[in-house]
C-alpha positions, 0 to 999 in steps of 0.5 A: 532477483528478489521479489518484494511485496510493497504496501502503500498508503494514499492520503489526501484524495476526495473520491467517489463515495466519499473516499479519502485514501486507500492502501495499495499492494504490489509485487515487484522484482528488484535487486533491493527493497529500496528499489522495489518501493521506488518503482511501486511509488512511480507505478501509483503516481503515474496510474493516478496522473495518467491511467485509469485512476486519473479521474477518481479524485480532483486531488492526487494522493500523497503517498507513503510506503507503509511496509514491504519485505521480500518473499521467501520461496513458499510465499513465491509459490503461493503469490497472491494477486495485487490490490490494485486500491482498497479505498476507505472512507473517513473513520474507516482506515482501521478496517481497510488496513486490516483487509489490506494486512490480511489480503497482502498476508503481512507479517505480524510485526507489520505496521499495517497490524498496527493501523488496524489494531489501534487506529494510529500511524506507526512509528515513523521509524517503521514507515519510509515516505514516498 
């Protein structure tokens, strides 16, 4: 079964130290990308509902999938740990996107790099909303 790396952005929180949002990358095994995205969104929602993150913000995040890709053989062998959450404050979104793109070894065409480089949302066609 394929192994997928899914990157999610959460916005609309009022977290500790002024955090306004986060990026989180997760690696999951699912039969297709859509199933992988659904699993990752479900896990993150549950974490913010009842898990360790439930008390980090009085508001729950709005989640959207920023990118996802199937991992090849080499990437499977060099598997990197998931990021729990890479929080960012207002004005620091670009730096957080760059850090997440580097950590996740995002492809050069990844919308994460676009966010990091120009600080705007990628075109809607490139983003799968969750």
